[in-house]
Backbone as JSON Lines, residues from 0, in Angstrom:
{"i":0,"aa":"M","n":[102.0,48.27,-46.5],"ca":[101.47,47.09,-45.94],"c":[100.11,47.41,-45.39]}
{"i":1,"aa":"I","n":[99.18,46.45,-45.46],"ca":[97.79,46.74,-45.1],"c":[97.34,45.74,-44.03]}
{"i":2,"aa":"I","n":[96.75,46.26,-42.96],"ca":[96.22,45.46,-41.87],"c":[94.8,45.93,-41.64]}
{"i":3,"aa":"N","n":[93.86,45.09,-41.92],"ca":[92.44,45.47,-41.68],"c":[92.07,46.83,-42.32]}
{"i":4,"aa":"D","n":[92.54,47.04,-43.52],"ca":[92.26,48.27,-44.26],"c":[92.98,49.51,-43.67]}
{"i":5,"aa":"L","n":[93.98,49.25,-42.8],"ca":[94.79,50.34,-42.26],"c":[96.23,50.15,-42.78]}
{"i":6,"aa":"A","n":[96.88,51.26,-43.02],"ca":[98.28,51.2,-43.56],"c":[99.29,51.0,-42.41]}
{"i":7,"aa":"A","n":[100.3,50.28,-42.71],"ca":[101.44,50.05,-41.8],"c":[102.71,50.05,-42.62]}
{"i":8,"aa":"W","n":[103.83,50.12,-42.02],"ca":[105.1,50.02,-42.72],"c":[106.18,49.52,-41.79]}
{"i":9,"aa":"C","n":[107.34,49.28,-42.33],"ca":[108.48,48.94,-41.54],"c":[109.57,50.04,-41.81]}
{"i":10,"aa":"D","n":[110.58,50.03,-40.91],"ca":[111.59,51.09,-41.03],"c":[112.23,51.24,-42.4]}
{"i":11,"aa":"I","n":[112.45,50.11,-43.08],"ca":[113.16,50.17,-44.4],"c":[112.28,50.87,-45.45]}
{"i":12,"aa":"V","n":[110.94,50.81,-45.29],"ca":[110.04,51.53,-46.21],"c":[110.22,53.03,-45.91]}
{"i":13,"aa":"A","n":[110.19,53.39,-44.67],"ca":[110.42,54.83,-44.31],"c":[111.71,55.32,-44.85]}
{"i":14,"aa":"I","n":[112.76,54.56,-44.7],"ca":[114.13,54.95,-45.16],"c":[114.07,55.16,-46.69]}
{"i":15,"aa":"E","n":[113.47,54.26,-47.44],"ca":[113.42,54.41,-48.84],"c":[112.61,55.69,-49.26]}
{"i":16,"aa":"L","n":[111.54,55.93,-48.56],"ca":[110.74,57.11,-48.89],"c":[111.53,58.39,-48.49]}
{"i":17,"aa":"W","n":[112.17,58.45,-47.33],"ca":[112.93,59.61,-46.97],"c":[114.09,59.86,-47.97]}
{"i":18,"aa":"N","n":[114.63,58.78,-48.51],"ca":[115.71,58.9,-49.45],"c":[115.23,59.59,-50.74]}
{"i":19,"aa":"G","n":[113.94,59.52,-51.06],"ca":[113.45,60.1,-52.31],"c":[112.64,61.34,-52.12]}
{"i":20,"aa":"V","n":[112.47,61.83,-50.9],"ca":[111.56,62.96,-50.6],"c":[112.23,64.19,-51.18]}
{"i":21,"aa":"R","n":[111.3,65.11,-51.74],"ca":[111.75,66.33,-52.26],"c":[110.85,67.44,-51.75]}
{"i":22,"aa":"G","n":[111.36,68.52,-51.41],"ca":[110.64,69.68,-51.04],"c":[109.93,69.58,-49.72]}
{"i":23,"aa":"S","n":[109.58,70.75,-49.14],"ca":[109.07,70.82,-47.78],"c":[107.68,70.2,-47.67]}
{"i":24,"aa":"R","n":[106.86,70.22,-48.69],"ca":[105.56,69.62,-48.6],"c":[105.67,68.07,-48.45]}
{"i":25,"aa":"E","n":[106.53,67.47,-49.25],"ca":[106.78,66.04,-49.14],"c":[107.31,65.64,-47.75]}
{"i":26,"aa":"K","n":[108.25,66.48,-47.33],"ca":[108.86,66.2,-45.99],"c":[107.82,66.27,-44.89]}
{"i":27,"aa":"T","n":[106.93,67.25,-44.97],"ca":[105.84,67.36,-43.99],"c":[104.91,66.19,-44.03]}
{"i":28,"aa":"N","n":[104.54,65.8,-45.21],"ca":[103.62,64.63,-45.4],"c":[104.27,63.4,-44.89]}
{"i":29,"aa":"L","n":[105.52,63.19,-45.14],"ca":[106.19,61.97,-44.69],"c":[106.38,61.99,-43.18]}
{"i":30,"aa":"A","n":[106.67,63.15,-42.62],"ca":[106.76,63.21,-41.13],"c":[105.42,62.91,-40.45]}
{"i":31,"aa":"E","n":[104.33,63.34,-41.12],"ca":[103.04,63.05,-40.58],"c":[102.73,61.54,-40.61]}
{"i":32,"aa":"L","n":[103.14,60.9,-41.72],"ca":[102.98,59.47,-41.83],"c":[103.73,58.73,-40.76]}
{"i":33,"aa":"E","n":[104.95,59.18,-40.44],"ca":[105.75,58.56,-39.4],"c":[105.01,58.55,-38.04]}
{"i":34,"aa":"E","n":[104.29,59.67,-37.84],"ca":[103.48,59.72,-36.58],"c":[102.24,58.88,-36.54]}
{"i":35,"aa":"E","n":[101.64,58.62,-37.72],"ca":[100.39,57.95,-37.79],"c":[100.4,56.46,-38.08]}
{"i":36,"aa":"L","n":[101.39,56.02,-38.87],"ca":[101.37,54.66,-39.3],"c":[101.9,53.7,-38.26]}
{"i":37,"aa":"L","n":[101.31,52.48,-38.26],"ca":[101.81,51.44,-37.39],"c":[103.15,50.95,-37.93]}
{"i":38,"aa":"L","n":[104.12,50.82,-37.07],"ca":[105.45,50.37,-37.44],"c":[105.57,48.9,-37.14]}
{"i":39,"aa":"L","n":[105.78,48.05,-38.14],"ca":[105.99,46.6,-37.96],"c":[107.44,46.35,-37.72]}
{"i":40,"aa":"P","n":[107.84,45.61,-36.68],"ca":[109.23,45.4,-36.39],"c":[109.88,44.42,-37.37]}
{"i":41,"aa":"I","n":[111.12,44.74,-37.69],"ca":[111.95,43.79,-38.45],"c":[112.83,43.1,-37.39]}
{"i":42,"aa":"N","n":[112.27,42.07,-36.83],"ca":[112.98,41.31,-35.71],"c":[113.85,40.19,-36.28]}
{"i":43,"aa":"K","n":[114.44,39.39,-35.45],"ca":[115.33,38.32,-35.89],"c":[114.59,37.32,-36.74]}
{"i":44,"aa":"D","n":[113.32,37.06,-36.47],"ca":[112.53,36.11,-37.25],"c":[112.29,36.68,-38.64]}
{"i":45,"aa":"V","n":[112.06,37.96,-38.81],"ca":[111.92,38.57,-40.14],"c":[113.19,38.43,-40.87]}
{"i":46,"aa":"W","n":[114.31,38.7,-40.23],"ca":[115.58,38.52,-40.92],"c":[115.8,37.04,-41.37]}
{"i":47,"aa":"G","n":[115.42,36.11,-40.49],"ca":[115.53,34.69,-40.9],"c":[114.6,34.32,-42.08]}
{"i":48,"aa":"F","n":[113.45,34.91,-42.04],"ca":[112.43,34.72,-43.11],"c":[113.05,35.28,-44.41]}
{"i":49,"aa":"A","n":[113.69,36.47,-44.32],"ca":[114.29,37.1,-45.5],"c":[115.47,36.27,-46.02]}
{"i":50,"aa":"R","n":[116.31,35.69,-45.13],"ca":[117.39,34.83,-45.61],"c":[116.83,33.63,-46.34]}
{"i":51,"aa":"Q","n":[115.75,32.99,-45.84],"ca":[115.19,31.83,-46.53],"c":[114.63,32.22,-47.85]}
{"i":52,"aa":"L","n":[113.9,33.39,-47.92],"ca":[113.39,33.87,-49.19],"c":[114.51,34.12,-50.19]}
{"i":53,"aa":"T","n":[115.6,34.66,-49.72],"ca":[116.74,34.92,-50.61],"c":[117.21,33.64,-51.21]}
{"i":54,"aa":"K","n":[117.38,32.67,-50.41],"ca":[117.88,31.32,-50.9],"c":[116.92,30.73,-51.91]}
{"i":55,"aa":"E","n":[115.62,30.81,-51.62],"ca":[114.63,30.27,-52.53],"c":[114.59,31.04,-53.88]}
{"i":56,"aa":"C","n":[114.72,32.35,-53.76],"ca":[114.72,33.16,-54.99],"c":[115.96,32.84,-55.84]}
{"i":57,"aa":"R","n":[117.08,32.69,-55.2],"ca":[118.32,32.31,-55.97],"c":[118.14,30.95,-56.58]}
{"i":58,"aa":"K","n":[117.57,29.98,-55.9],"ca":[117.33,28.7,-56.5],"c":[116.36,28.82,-57.68]}
{"i":59,"aa":"A","n":[115.43,29.73,-57.61],"ca":[114.51,29.96,-58.8],"c":[115.17,30.83,-59.88]}
{"i":60,"aa":"G","n":[116.42,31.24,-59.69],"ca":[117.12,31.92,-60.75],"c":[117.12,33.46,-60.69]}
{"i":61,"aa":"E","n":[116.72,34.0,-59.64],"ca":[116.69,35.5,-59.55],"c":[117.46,35.98,-58.33]}
{"i":62,"aa":"T","n":[118.13,37.09,-58.53],"ca":[118.73,37.85,-57.44],"c":[117.88,39.09,-57.2]}
{"i":63,"aa":"I","n":[117.31,39.14,-56.01],"ca":[116.32,40.2,-55.72],"c":[117.01,41.3,-54.79]}
{"i":64,"aa":"P","n":[116.73,42.54,-55.02],"ca":[117.31,43.56,-54.19],"c":[116.99,43.32,-52.69]}
{"i":65,"aa":"P","n":[117.94,43.51,-51.82],"ca":[117.7,43.26,-50.41],"c":[116.54,44.01,-49.81]}
{"i":66,"aa":"T","n":[116.33,45.24,-50.22],"ca":[115.23,46.0,-49.66],"c":[113.9,45.34,-49.97]}
{"i":67,"aa":"D","n":[113.74,44.86,-51.23],"ca":[112.49,44.19,-51.66],"c":[112.3,42.91,-50.81]}
{"i":68,"aa":"L","n":[113.36,42.2,-50.57],"ca":[113.3,40.95,-49.82],"c":[112.88,41.25,-48.33]}
{"i":69,"aa":"I","n":[113.44,42.28,-47.75],"ca":[113.13,42.57,-46.37],"c":[111.72,43.1,-46.21]}
{"i":70,"aa":"I","n":[111.28,43.96,-47.15],"ca":[109.92,44.52,-47.06],"c":[108.9,43.35,-47.26]}
{"i":71,"aa":"T","n":[109.11,42.52,-48.27],"ca":[108.21,41.39,-48.51],"c":[108.19,40.45,-47.36]}
{"i":72,"aa":"S","n":[109.36,40.13,-46.79],"ca":[109.48,39.24,-45.67],"c":[108.76,39.76,-44.42]}
{"i":73,"aa":"C","n":[108.89,41.03,-44.19],"ca":[108.17,41.68,-43.09],"c":[106.71,41.53,-43.23]}
{"i":74,"aa":"A","n":[106.18,41.78,-44.4],"ca":[104.75,41.68,-44.65],"c":[104.27,40.26,-44.49]}
{"i":75,"aa":"L","n":[105.0,39.33,-45.08],"ca":[104.6,37.91,-44.96],"c":[104.68,37.4,-43.56]}
{"i":76,"aa":"Y","n":[105.74,37.78,-42.87],"ca":[105.92,37.35,-41.46],"c":[104.79,37.82,-40.56]}
{"i":77,"aa":"H","n":[104.42,39.11,-40.75],"ca":[103.38,39.72,-39.88],"c":[101.99,39.48,-40.45]}
{"i":78,"aa":"K","n":[101.93,38.67,-41.54],"ca":[100.65,38.31,-42.17],"c":[99.74,39.48,-42.5]}
{"i":79,"aa":"V","n":[100.43,40.48,-43.18],"ca":[99.66,41.65,-43.66],"c":[99.79,41.76,-45.18]}
{"i":80,"aa":"G","n":[98.8,42.48,-45.78],"ca":[98.83,42.62,-47.21],"c":[100.01,43.54,-47.58]}
{"i":81,"aa":"L","n":[100.37,43.44,-48.89],"ca":[101.43,44.23,-49.36],"c":[101.02,45.0,-50.6]}
{"i":82,"aa":"E","n":[100.93,46.3,-50.51],"ca":[100.63,47.15,-51.62],"c":[101.93,47.51,-52.35]}
{"i":83,"aa":"H","n":[102.04,47.2,-53.61],"ca":[103.26,47.48,-54.33],"c":[102.97,47.54,-55.82]}
{"i":84,"aa":"C","n":[103.95,48.03,-56.54],"ca":[104.01,47.97,-58.01],"c":[105.44,47.66,-58.38]}
{"i":85,"aa":"D","n":[105.84,46.42,-58.09],"ca":[107.21,45.98,-58.18],"c":[107.33,44.57,-58.68]}
{"i":86,"aa":"A","n":[107.98,44.34,-59.82],"ca":[108.09,42.99,-60.38],"c":[108.93,42.1,-59.47]}
{"i":87,"aa":"H","n":[109.92,42.65,-58.76],"ca":[110.69,41.85,-57.8],"c":[109.83,41.23,-56.72]}
{"i":88,"aa":"M","n":[108.98,42.08,-56.18],"ca":[108.1,41.62,-55.12],"c":[107.1,40.62,-55.61]}
{"i":89,"aa":"D","n":[106.61,40.81,-56.85],"ca":[105.73,39.78,-57.43],"c":[106.47,38.47,-57.51]}
{"i":90,"aa":"F","n":[107.72,38.43,-57.95],"ca":[108.49,37.24,-58.07],"c":[108.69,36.56,-56.64]}
{"i":91,"aa":"V","n":[109.05,37.39,-55.71],"ca":[109.26,36.89,-54.33],"c":[107.97,36.26,-53.74]}
{"i":92,"aa":"L","n":[106.84,36.93,-53.97],"ca":[105.58,36.34,-53.5],"c":[105.23,35.05,-54.18]}
{"i":93,"aa":"T","n":[105.53,34.91,-55.51],"ca":[105.34,33.66,-56.2],"c":[106.23,32.56,-55.64]}
{"i":94,"aa":"V","n":[107.48,32.87,-55.43],"ca":[108.41,31.9,-54.84],"c":[107.95,31.47,-53.49]}
{"i":95,"aa":"Y","n":[107.5,32.41,-52.66],"ca":[106.99,32.07,-51.31],"c":[105.81,31.14,-51.41]}
{"i":96,"aa":"R","n":[104.83,31.43,-52.26],"ca":[103.69,30.59,-52.39],"c":[104.01,29.18,-52.78]}
{"i":97,"aa":"K","n":[105.06,28.97,-53.63],"ca":[105.44,27.66,-54.08],"c":[106.25,26.93,-53.04]}
{"i":98,"aa":"N","n":[106.76,27.63,-52.03],"ca":[107.64,27.0,-51.03],"c":[107.2,27.3,-49.62]}
{"i":99,"aa":"K","n":[105.91,27.46,-49.36],"ca":[105.46,27.85,-48.03],"c":[105.92,26.93,-46.93]}
{"i":100,"aa":"S","n":[105.97,25.64,-47.21],"ca":[106.37,24.71,-46.13],"c":[107.75,25.0,-45.58]}
{"i":101,"aa":"K","n":[108.63,25.61,-46.35],"ca":[109.98,25.96,-45.87],"c":[110.0,27.12,-44.92]}
{"i":102,"aa":"F","n":[108.83,27.77,-44.71],"ca":[108.79,28.94,-43.85],"c":[108.04,28.78,-42.58]}
{"i":103,"aa":"R","n":[107.63,27.52,-42.3],"ca":[106.88,27.22,-41.11],"c":[107.63,27.55,-39.83]}
{"i":104,"aa":"A","n":[108.93,27.42,-39.85],"ca":[109.7,27.73,-38.66],"c":[109.56,29.19,-38.2]}
{"i":105,"aa":"F","n":[109.13,30.03,-39.12],"ca":[109.03,31.44,-38.82],"c":[107.64,31.85,-38.46]}
{"i":106,"aa":"A","n":[106.67,30.9,-38.44],"ca":[105.3,31.27,-38.19],"c":[105.05,31.59,-36.76]}
């Protein structure tokens, strides 16, 4: 996630990265990131946002992995950019743009 050209993340991103880390160098690099990056909270409003996105994605015909929904919801809720290379997140962002009015309660 990007805020004013600075990187940020949420806990689920860190968990996904720790799950795939290999070797001492990667572990050291990831530990350094944990110390340096801004941590965006996944609060009750982010969870509500994610539930609404889930419903809208299902209406649009797709079942999206929960981690992708939570990460995308966290970025959208906190109004930060999202750096990714993921077709699911592209789909979620498209669904969000088409249904923005349904997310005003979370603003």
